[in-house]
C-alpha positions as CSV (number, residue, x, y, z in Angstrom):
1,M,-233.6,-6.1,84.8
2,D,-231.4,-7.0,82.1
3,A,-233.4,-5.3,79.6
4,I,-233.3,-2.3,81.4
5,A,-229.6,-2.1,82.5
6,D,-228.9,-2.8,78.2
7,S,-231.0,0.3,77.5
8,V,-229.3,2.4,80.1
9,F,-225.8,1.3,79.8
10,T,-225.9,0.9,75.9
11,D,-222.8,3.2,74.2
12,I,-224.0,6.0,71.9
13,G,-221.7,6.6,69.2
14,S,-220.8,10.4,68.9
15,S,-221.5,11.9,65.6
16,D,-218.5,14.1,65.8
17,T,-215.2,13.1,64.6
18,P,-212.8,13.7,68.0
19,S,-210.2,16.1,67.8
20,D,-207.0,16.4,69.5
21,D,-206.5,20.1,69.3
22,P,-202.8,21.2,70.1
23,S,-202.2,23.7,72.9
24,L,-199.9,26.5,73.6
25,L,-198.3,26.9,77.1
26,T,-196.6,30.5,77.7
27,V,-194.6,30.6,81.3
28,V,-193.8,34.0,82.3
29,L,-191.3,34.0,85.2
30,D,-190.8,37.3,87.1
31,V,-187.1,37.2,88.2
32,T,-187.1,40.4,90.2
33,P,-183.9,39.8,92.7
34,Q,-185.6,41.6,95.7
35,S,-188.7,39.4,95.7
36,W,-186.6,36.2,95.5
37,Y,-184.3,37.2,98.3
38,K,-187.2,37.4,100.7
39,I,-188.0,33.9,100.4
40,R,-184.5,32.5,100.0
41,D,-185.3,30.4,103.2
42,Q,-188.1,28.7,101.5
43,I,-187.0,28.1,98.0
44,S,-184.8,29.2,95.3
45,I,-185.0,30.5,91.8
46,Q,-183.0,27.8,90.5
47,E,-185.5,25.3,92.0
48,V,-188.3,27.0,90.6
49,A,-186.7,27.1,87.2
50,K,-186.6,23.2,87.4
51,S,-190.1,22.8,88.4
52,L,-190.9,25.0,85.4
53,L,-189.2,22.6,82.9
54,V,-190.8,19.4,84.4
55,F,-193.6,21.2,83.8
56,L,-193.0,22.4,80.3
57,N,-191.8,18.7,79.4
58,A,-195.4,17.3,80.7
59,H,-197.3,19.7,78.4
60,L,-195.2,18.5,75.5
61,S,-195.8,15.1,76.4
62,L,-199.4,15.2,76.2
63,N,-199.4,16.0,72.4
64,N,-196.8,16.0,69.8
65,S,-197.9,19.2,68.3
66,N,-198.2,21.1,71.8
67,Q,-196.1,24.3,71.8
68,V,-194.6,26.0,74.5
69,A,-193.0,29.4,75.1
70,F,-190.9,31.0,78.2
71,I,-190.7,34.6,79.0
72,A,-188.6,36.1,81.8
73,S,-189.4,39.5,83.3
74,T,-186.3,41.4,84.5
75,P,-185.8,44.9,86.0
76,Q,-184.0,45.5,82.6
77,G,-186.9,44.3,80.4
78,S,-188.7,41.6,79.1
79,K,-187.0,39.0,77.1
80,F,-187.8,35.5,75.2
81,L,-186.0,32.5,76.6
82,Y,-187.8,29.8,74.5
83,P,-188.3,30.4,71.4
84,N,-185.0,32.6,70.7
85,P,-186.0,34.6,68.0
86,E,-182.0,34.7,67.3
87,K,-181.7,30.7,66.9
88,N,-182.7,28.3,64.4
89,Y,-184.1,25.6,66.3
90,D,-184.5,23.3,62.7
91,E,-180.8,23.4,62.4
92,V,-180.5,22.3,66.1
93,R,-182.3,19.5,65.5
94,S,-180.7,18.4,62.2
95,K,-177.2,18.8,64.1
96,K,-178.2,16.6,66.8
97,N,-179.5,14.0,64.4
98,G,-176.0,14.0,62.6
99,G,-174.1,11.4,64.7
100,S,-170.4,13.0,64.3
101,S,-171.4,16.4,64.1
102,N,-172.7,16.3,67.9
103,M,-169.3,16.3,69.1
104,E,-168.4,19.5,66.8
105,T,-171.4,21.5,67.6
106,A,-171.2,20.9,71.6
107,D,-171.4,23.4,73.4
108,S,-171.5,24.6,77.7
109,T,-175.4,23.8,77.3
110,S,-174.7,20.3,76.7
111,S,-173.8,19.7,80.2
112,L,-176.7,21.5,81.8
113,V,-179.5,18.7,80.5
114,G,-178.7,14.8,80.6
115,V,-177.8,13.2,77.2
116,G,-180.3,10.6,77.3
117,M,-183.3,12.9,77.4
118,Y,-186.0,12.8,74.9
119,R,-185.1,15.5,72.0
120,Q,-187.5,17.8,72.1
121,F,-187.5,18.1,75.9
122,R,-183.6,18.6,75.6
123,I,-184.0,21.5,73.1
124,V,-186.4,23.2,75.2
125,D,-184.9,22.7,78.6
126,E,-181.1,23.4,77.1
127,A,-182.5,27.1,75.6
128,V,-184.3,27.9,78.7
129,L,-181.3,27.2,81.1
130,E,-178.8,28.8,78.5
131,K,-180.9,32.2,78.4
132,L,-181.8,32.1,82.1
133,N,-177.9,31.7,83.1
134,E,-177.4,34.7,80.9
135,V,-180.2,36.6,82.3
136,F,-178.8,36.0,85.9
137,A,-175.4,37.3,84.8
138,D,-176.8,40.3,83.4
139,I,-178.7,41.2,86.7
140,S,-175.8,40.6,89.0
141,Q,-173.6,42.7,86.8
142,N,-175.8,45.5,86.8
143,I,-177.1,45.0,90.6
144,D,-176.9,48.6,91.3
145,D,-178.9,49.8,88.4
146,N,-181.9,47.3,88.7
147,R,-185.1,49.3,89.2
148,C,-187.7,48.6,91.4
149,N,-190.7,49.1,88.9
150,S,-191.8,45.6,87.5
151,T,-191.8,44.8,83.8
152,L,-194.6,42.1,84.2
153,S,-196.8,43.8,81.8
154,G,-194.3,44.2,79.2
155,A,-193.8,40.4,79.7
156,L,-197.7,39.7,79.3
157,S,-197.7,41.8,76.1
158,L,-195.0,39.7,74.6
159,A,-196.7,36.6,75.5
160,L,-200.3,37.6,73.8
161,T,-198.4,39.1,70.9
162,Y,-196.9,35.6,70.4
163,T,-199.8,33.9,71.2
164,N,-201.7,36.0,68.5
165,R,-199.1,35.0,66.2
166,M,-199.7,31.3,66.8
167,L,-203.6,31.5,66.8
168,N,-203.6,33.5,63.4
169,L,-200.7,33.0,61.2
170,D,-199.8,29.1,62.1
171,L,-203.3,27.8,61.6
172,S,-202.2,25.2,59.4
173,I,-200.7,23.2,62.8
174,S,-202.2,19.8,62.9
175,T,-202.3,17.1,65.6
176,T,-200.7,13.5,65.2
177,T,-204.4,12.4,65.7
178,A,-206.1,14.5,63.0
179,S,-203.2,13.7,60.5
180,A,-203.6,10.1,61.2
181,I,-207.5,10.2,60.6
182,N,-206.8,12.3,57.5
183,T,-204.5,9.6,56.2
184,T,-206.6,6.7,56.9
185,T,-209.6,8.4,55.4
186,N,-208.0,9.1,52.4
187,A,-206.4,5.7,51.8
188,S,-210.0,4.6,52.3
189,S,-211.6,6.7,50.0
190,N,-209.2,6.1,47.5
191,K,-209.7,2.4,47.5
192,T,-213.3,3.2,47.8
193,N,-213.2,5.3,44.6
194,S,-211.0,2.4,42.5
195,S,-213.6,-0.2,43.4
196,G,-216.7,2.3,42.2
197,T,-218.7,1.8,45.5
198,N,-219.6,4.2,48.2
199,S,-217.6,7.0,46.7
200,N,-220.1,9.8,47.8
201,S,-220.4,8.8,51.2
202,M,-216.4,8.6,51.7
203,S,-215.9,11.7,50.0
204,T,-218.1,13.6,52.3
205,G,-216.4,11.8,55.3
206,G,-213.0,13.1,53.8
207,T,-214.2,16.5,54.1
208,N,-215.3,16.8,57.4
209,T,-211.7,15.3,58.8
210,T,-209.4,17.5,56.5
211,S,-210.5,20.7,58.2
212,L,-207.7,22.6,60.3
213,T,-207.6,22.3,63.8
214,S,-207.5,25.3,66.1
215,M,-204.9,25.9,68.5
216,R,-206.0,26.7,72.1
217,S,-203.4,29.1,74.6
218,R,-203.1,29.9,78.3
219,I,-200.4,32.0,80.0
220,L,-198.9,31.0,83.3
221,I,-197.2,34.0,85.7
222,V,-195.0,32.7,88.5
223,S,-194.2,35.9,90.7
224,S,-192.7,36.5,94.0
225,N,-193.4,40.1,94.1
226,D,-194.9,41.5,97.2
227,D,-194.5,45.1,96.6
228,D,-197.1,47.0,94.8
229,D,-195.0,48.3,92.0
230,I,-197.2,46.9,89.2
231,K,-198.5,49.5,86.9
232,Y,-202.5,49.0,86.8
233,I,-203.3,50.4,83.5
234,P,-200.9,48.0,81.4
235,I,-202.0,45.2,83.6
236,M,-205.7,46.2,82.8
237,N,-205.1,46.6,79.0
238,T,-203.2,43.0,78.7
239,T,-206.2,41.6,80.7
240,F,-208.9,43.2,78.3
241,A,-206.8,41.9,75.6
242,A,-206.2,38.3,77.2
243,Q,-210.2,38.2,77.7
244,K,-210.8,39.2,74.2
245,M,-208.6,36.4,72.7
246,K,-210.0,33.8,75.5
247,V,-206.4,33.4,76.7
248,P,-206.9,32.5,80.3
249,I,-204.1,33.9,82.7
250,D,-203.0,31.6,85.7
251,V,-201.0,32.7,88.2
252,A,-198.8,31.1,90.7
253,K,-198.0,33.7,93.4
254,L,-195.2,32.9,96.1
255,G,-194.4,35.2,99.1
256,E,-196.2,36.2,101.6
257,K,-199.0,38.6,100.6
258,D,-201.3,38.2,97.4
259,S,-201.4,40.5,94.1
260,S,-204.6,42.4,93.9
261,Y,-203.8,43.0,90.5
262,L,-203.0,39.5,89.3
263,Q,-206.1,38.7,91.0
264,Q,-208.0,40.5,89.1
265,A,-206.4,39.3,85.9
266,S,-206.7,35.7,86.6
267,D,-210.6,36.3,87.6
268,A,-211.4,38.2,84.3
269,T,-210.0,35.9,82.0
270,N,-211.0,32.4,84.1
271,G,-207.8,31.7,85.1
272,V,-206.5,30.1,88.3
273,Y,-204.8,31.9,90.9
274,L,-203.4,30.3,93.8
275,H,-201.3,31.9,96.6
276,I,-198.6,28.9,97.6
277,A,-197.5,29.3,100.9
278,N,-195.2,26.3,101.1
279,P,-193.5,26.4,97.5
280,E,-191.5,23.0,98.5
281,G,-194.1,21.3,96.5
282,L,-194.1,23.4,93.6
283,I,-194.0,20.7,91.2
284,Q,-197.0,18.9,92.8
285,T,-199.2,22.3,92.7
286,L,-198.0,22.8,88.5
287,S,-198.8,19.2,87.8
288,T,-202.4,19.5,89.4
289,A,-204.0,23.0,89.7
290,F,-202.3,24.5,86.6
291,F,-202.4,21.6,84.4
292,I,-206.0,21.9,83.3
293,E,-206.4,22.7,79.7
294,P,-208.5,25.5,78.6
295,S,-211.0,23.1,76.5
296,I,-212.2,21.4,80.1
297,R,-212.2,24.4,82.3
298,L,-215.9,24.8,81.6
299,L,-216.5,20.8,83.0
300,I,-214.1,21.6,86.2
301,I,-214.4,23.8,89.5
302,L,-211.4,25.5,89.1
303,P,-209.2,25.5,92.4
304,T,-208.7,29.3,92.6
305,N,-209.5,32.1,95.0
306,S,-212.9,33.7,94.8
307,N,-212.1,36.5,97.2
308,V,-211.0,38.6,94.7
309,N,-209.7,42.2,95.8
310,Y,-211.0,44.8,93.2
311,R,-209.1,47.5,94.1
312,A,-207.8,50.1,91.7
313,S,-204.7,52.3,91.4
314,C,-204.2,55.8,91.8
315,F,-203.0,57.7,88.3
316,I,-200.7,59.8,90.2
317,T,-199.1,57.6,93.0
318,G,-199.5,54.3,91.3
319,K,-200.8,52.8,95.1
320,S,-203.9,51.1,95.7
321,V,-206.7,53.0,96.5
322,N,-209.5,52.5,99.2
323,L,-211.0,55.7,99.1
324,G,-210.3,58.4,96.4
325,F,-211.2,61.0,93.9
326,V,-212.5,60.2,89.9
327,C,-212.6,62.8,87.1
328,S,-216.0,63.0,85.7
329,V,-214.5,63.2,82.1
330,C,-211.9,60.5,81.9
331,L,-212.9,58.4,85.0
332,C,-209.6,59.1,86.3
333,I,-208.7,57.8,89.7
334,M,-206.6,59.9,92.3
335,S,-205.9,59.3,96.0
336,V,-204.7,62.8,96.2
337,I,-205.9,66.1,95.0
338,P,-203.6,67.2,92.3
339,K,-201.6,70.6,93.0
340,E,-202.5,71.8,89.2
341,G,-206.0,71.6,89.9
342,K,-206.4,69.5,86.6
343,C,-206.8,66.0,85.7
344,P,-203.1,64.4,85.0
345,T,-204.9,62.3,82.2
346,C,-207.2,64.3,80.4
347,D,-205.8,68.0,81.4
348,S,-209.5,69.0,82.2
349,K,-209.9,71.8,84.6
350,F,-211.6,71.4,88.0
351,D,-213.8,73.9,89.6
352,E,-212.1,75.8,92.2
353,K,-214.8,75.9,94.6
354,I,-215.1,72.0,94.7
355,L,-211.4,71.7,95.2
356,A,-211.4,74.2,98.1
357,Q,-214.3,72.2,99.6
358,L,-212.5,68.9,99.0
359,R,-209.2,70.1,100.7
360,R,-211.2,71.4,103.7
361,G,-211.9,67.5,104.1
362,V,-215.1,65.8,105.3
363,V,-217.0,68.1,107.7
364,I,-219.3,66.3,110.2
365,P,-222.2,68.7,111.5
366,V,-222.4,69.2,115.3
367,K,-225.7,67.8,116.6
368,K,-227.3,70.1,119.1
369,K,-228.5,68.7,122.2
370,R,-232.3,68.5,122.5
371,K,-233.9,70.5,124.9
372,L,-235.8,68.9,127.6
373,D,-239.5,69.4,127.8
374,S,-240.7,71.3,130.9
375,N,-244.3,71.3,132.4
376,A,-246.4,73.9,134.1
377,N,-244.4,74.0,137.7
378,G,-241.2,74.7,135.7
379,Q,-239.9,71.3,136.2
380,S,-238.4,68.9,133.8
381,D,-240.3,66.0,132.7
382,N,-237.1,63.5,133.2
383,V,-236.4,65.2,136.8
384,T,-238.1,63.5,139.8
385,P,-239.8,65.8,142.4
386,E,-238.6,65.6,146.0
387,V,-240.9,64.1,147.9
């Protein structure tokens, strides 16, 4: 038994060098005032922002090279809260390390976050809270001019653009573990070269460990919008772009109704979609269901909803379609027949006979009653003769 146990439980060393790839987490928050007003008795947007900041801090604590981004989708448009393109965070870090210069550069955002917080957490939290307060002030001043249409598709475009930049232009980002392995390997190779032994094997190991690490990315959408005002075509375009870039789109849906378009985006990109009925425990949901890294999602059963509503959107009214018409040229979907008699997308003219037939609606043919067979006495077969 001891021999069998030893053979079964013997540890087999891995031939590949363990890597700790950095990860980029982009949070998209839909701050449409009408949607948050409907769930004001359940949770406020301030509490959601605090939970998201805790979620971002937890992501940064996993790896020193992890990156985060925060985008707000407002009725006036979409904008970055962090990182702010107009702000140099390297100068902020140097000033915060400067001792006496801290008192001179202190601003109103210093009171939003505790003084004893970890520096990286403090920089992210202060930047997000500062810009979020500006967004709230802008919305309150322009409350009459707020459009009802959602700008979530624009926020997703910003998130994918920033992700593409981080994945393609910043490939030199390496993790702490990889840097430590490279440093140790280079030091050992120098000692070996000086002694003149095993120089070939150590140089081979050094070339394998000095390769650049690849960054993984995912997007989290937090929305409480129950209105069907999300534009279908831009959402699908961003979904296909994320699918090609292998970027999962996670969705935390608040409110009463599900969003069919966000369900499709999450399902197409292997993301997690959850309709959170009780948002009081949002931080617990974020730290469990939405904390799964993209690198291990193939090994874990995702806690997502498999019943996805794949209804399309009408190109004319913008609403979901259960039964509609499709253009044979460009596959444009329409819930109503256009008055101009042509496709609103490709301007192809429809046949007038077909349009007239469609306008009449579905004609159900009337079934004729079957005649009863009569016998030789002139009586029907199903009539009982009198006795």
